[in-house]
N, C-alpha and C positions, 0 to 999 in steps of 0.2 A: 680361703681360710682353712682348708682338707688340708694343710700340711700343719696345723697350728699343735694338732693331739700329737703328733709325732714327734714334734720340736720339744714338745711340753714334759715328754716322757724321756726323751736324750738327755734333757737338761735336769731333769729329778733323779737321773742315775747317776751324771755324772757330779751333783752335788754331793750325792751321796758316797761317792769316791776320792772326794775331795779332803783333804787334811782341814783345810780351814773352815769348814762345816762343824765338823768334830772340834776345831778349836773354838768355835762360835758357839755350839753346844755346850760345851763343857763350860766355859767362862760362863752363858749365859746361865745356866741353871745353879752356877756354886754364887752367883752373886745373886739371885731372886736365893734361893734358898738361905743366902745368909740375911738377907732383908728379913725374910718372913720369920727366921727365927729372932731375929733382935726385935720386930712388931709385936711378936708373942712374949716375951720378956719384956718389952713395955709393959703390955693390956696386964701382964699378972702382977707386977710392982705396983701400979697407981690404975685406978681409972680413966677412960680415956670416953670421949666425945663421942666421935666415927668407930665403925670397927673397922676390924683387922683388913677386911676387904678394901678399904678407903684407901685407908695407910700404904697398902702395896702398892696398889696402881700410882699413885702420886707420884713414885718414881721410876715410872716407867721410862722415863726420857735416857736415863743413863743406859740400861742395854741397847734402846735403840739407838741411841747417836752411832753407838760402837760395833753391835751388832750387826746391823743392817749394810754396813759397808763392807763388812766381813762377808756378807752371805753375796755382794750384791756385784763388789769389785770386778772380780775375775771374769764376769759374765760376757761382757763385749770386747772390755780393754785387753784381754788376754787372746781372744780370737783374731782379732786386729792383728796382735804381736807376730803370734804364729802364722798369718797370712791365709790361717782357714776358712776365716769368714767370707773371703773375696771366692773361694774355692767353691762355699757354699749356697752362695747368691748365683754361681752360674748353672745351677738348676732350677726347677721350677718354681722355687721358695723365694717369698718377698721379703726384703727388710724387713717390714712390719709384721710378717710372721715370725720371724727370728726372734724383733723385741719384746714380743708378746707372749712366746713362748718361754725365753727366760726369764721375763719378768712374773711369767704364772708359776713358774718351777720357784722363784725366790720367794716369792709371795706365800706359795703354800708351804714350803720349811718355814719359812717367819712364823706362819701361824701355828705350825708344829710346835715348834718352840714352846710358844704361848700356852698352847692347849697344856702341854707336859709341867705346867706351873699348878694345874688345876689337883693333881695329885696331893701335892701342900696342904688345900684348903679340905680336901677327903682325908688327909689323917687327920687333920686337924677337927673333921666332922665326928670320926671314930673315935678319938679321947676325949671329946667333951659334948657337953646335952645344954650348951649355952646359945641359945639362938641368936644372941645379938653377937658373938662373935664368929657365929657362920650366916651372916644376914644374904639372905640370895637376893636383894633388889642390887645394892651397889656391887655385888660379884658380877649377876648376871652385865650391869649395865659398863662396869668395867672389860671385860671381856669383848662386849658389842664396842666399844670404842675403839680397842686392839686392832679387832677386825676392821673396820671401819677407816680409821686412821693409818694403819697399814696399808690400804691402798694406796697413797699417795709416798708415805714414806718409801717402801720399796719402789717406787716409780723414781723418786731422786736419786736412788742408787742405783736403779738402771742409766738412768740418764748421766750421772757422775761417771760411769762405767763407759760410757758412750765418747766422752770428751779425751779423753786419752789413751794412748797405748801401755802405757805404764800403770798395771794394776796398782801398784803404791800409791800414785796422784792420783787416781781414782779412788782411791780409799780415803784419801785426805781431803780431794772434793765432795765428797758424800758428807763424811763429818761436819765440812763447813757447811752445807747445804740444810744439813736436818740439825745442826747449832743453830742457823739462824731461824730457823723457821718455827722451832721448840723453845726455844730460849731467847733470841734475839727479839723477835715480837714482844715477849714478855718486856725485855727490859724496854725496849722504845715506847710500849704505852706506859710506862712508869714518868716519861720525860713529861716535865711542866710545858713546854715549848708547845707538846701538841693541845692543849690547850686553849690557844689562839685559835682566834676564830679564822684565820686565814690557812690553819691547818684541820680544818674540820672534817676536809675528806677523807685526808690523810689517817686521821685518827680514828674514822668509823671504819677504814679498811683495814687498819691493825686491830680491833678490837672486835672486828668479823674473821680474825684469820688467829684469836687468841685459841691455844692448843689446850692450856689448862683450864681454860673455861668451859671449852667442849666436853673434856673431861669431868667437870664437875656434874655438868648440866647429864651426862650420859649415868653417872654414880647415881644422879637423882632420880632415875628413869624417865628425863626430859631429853628427847630425838628431833631435835629440830632440824628440818628438813633443808634448812639453811646452811646447815654444818653437813648433813649429809653429801649437798650437791659440793660444797668446799671440796670435800676431802674425792670425791668421784669425777668432779671437772679439773679438779690440778691434778688427777692421776692420769686423766684420757689428755690434757696440754701437754704433762711433761711425757710421755709415751710420746705423743703427736712430735714433739721435739727431739727427740732421741730419735726417732725413725727419719726425719727432716735432717737433721745432723749428721747422721752416720750416710745417709744416702750422697750427700754434698762430700764428703770427705773419701768415702768410695769413690766418687766421681773425679776427683782431683789428686787420687794418688796413682 
């Protein structure tokens, strides 16, 4: 993996000059700023049981579903379309290093976007002395959840990019997979059919993959190793599939 850092640095530079990166960043910050302002307006009008941090992170799924595909859809699909990926792999660089380098760059940018929202809470801290409004427990737990869950979310985006030469199609694949993981499992868990004894194993699996339940646990300071394993192993498996799938496509191209 000696070429990993070289590819990572190159991919970070490419992301920083890509228009889609800035579109994603502006859209993300505008949306989160609007959400944060709405939360504060609601708290100022009526008392709330949860802190602003809890309400803020409850809507994490909206930017994730749309921003992650924007950050990752060009990573592999564009290289395949232009034929530069095949040229790159004629050098002593493995497919795994290429995938991991692109994944690392997208994940760092993903973390940077979320880290920038800490400025919203800093402004809140400067203008209010109410400890309830700035409860550090849910705030730290929320950002920890974002960092851990992002491992899998970004990996799914990279996997989607490896499935097609068309970046628009890769973006759609990414949206569908993220929606299925975050919202689909939530809807599936509400089906009465899963309460049947014959579906006990499926019910257990669906409950294990409840992303919103993971967020709730992190916000309350509960860090379950099973949840950490879910995201780390899920990201690892997804990246392995990306590498294997990409190698198979290159062999048949």
